[in-house]
Structure formats: C-alpha cells, structure tokens
Residue, then its C-alpha position, 0 to 999 in steps of 0.5 A: m636171801e631176799n628171794f627165799r622169804l616167801v612166808f615172811d613176806f606173806v605173813l607181813e602182807w596179811n597181818g602187818t607187824d603187830n604180832i609177827f614174832w608170835i605168829f612166827y613162833v607158833l609156825n616154827l614151833i609146829l614145824s619143829i615138832i613135826a620134824y622132831e616126830l618124823g625124824f628123831a623121836k624115840k619112845l621116852p619116859v614121860l618126864k624125859t619127853v616133857i624135858v625134850y619139848i621144853l628145850l624145843l620151846i626154848g630153841v624155837y624161841i631163839l630160832t624165831i629171833f633169827s626168823t624175824v629180826m635177822r629175816m632168815p628163811s627158817v620157816e621155809s627151811l623147816i618146810v623143806i626139812n619136813l617134806v624130806l623127812a615125810i618122803y623118807r618115812t613113807r619110803l621106809h614104811f613101804q620098804r618094810k611092808s614089802n619086806k614083811e610080805n616077801m618073808p616066808n612064815a616060819 
C-alpha cells in the first residue's frame, strides 16, 4: 500500500506534519462534493440538501482519519472516482445530444 500514497507523500514533503489533517480534510471534502455532484445529486429541497452536506462533512471527517492516521489512499481513490464519473457524465451528455438530434420533430 506504500506505493499508492502519492498525494500523502507530496503533501507531507511540501507542508510537513503541522496541518496535515486539515489539508487532507479539505482535499477529501472537495473531492467528495465533486463526486456527489457528478454521480449522485438530485434536486432536493433546501433543508434536505443542507442535511446531505452536513452528513457529508461528518463522513469526510471519518474518511480523513483513515487517510492520515491509517495512511490509506482515500484521496487517490476519490480522484479515480471523480475521473470515472466525469467520463460517464460526458459520454451520457453526448449520447443524449445525439439522440435528441436523431429524433424527428413531431
């Protein structure tokens, strides 16, 4: 698992251990929000959206513990998840666009 900690080693080299937990918390939070928006977000009322993001804040805190204390490659995994979801959404967009163009107007 040592070879998969590229981001951890980079952040550790550039910033040291002073604020490493909060740096990873912000990284995990940003990447988790992007993954949520790309793959799972639906139109919700405002209160439900606030609840979802509060739960995301709590979950990312736990994920950051795995990322820093246990040194698991969660940031790298979130990067891969975001790339896969971005490719999926792009292909879906182009497929819907081509289907829309091929349909005859009624």
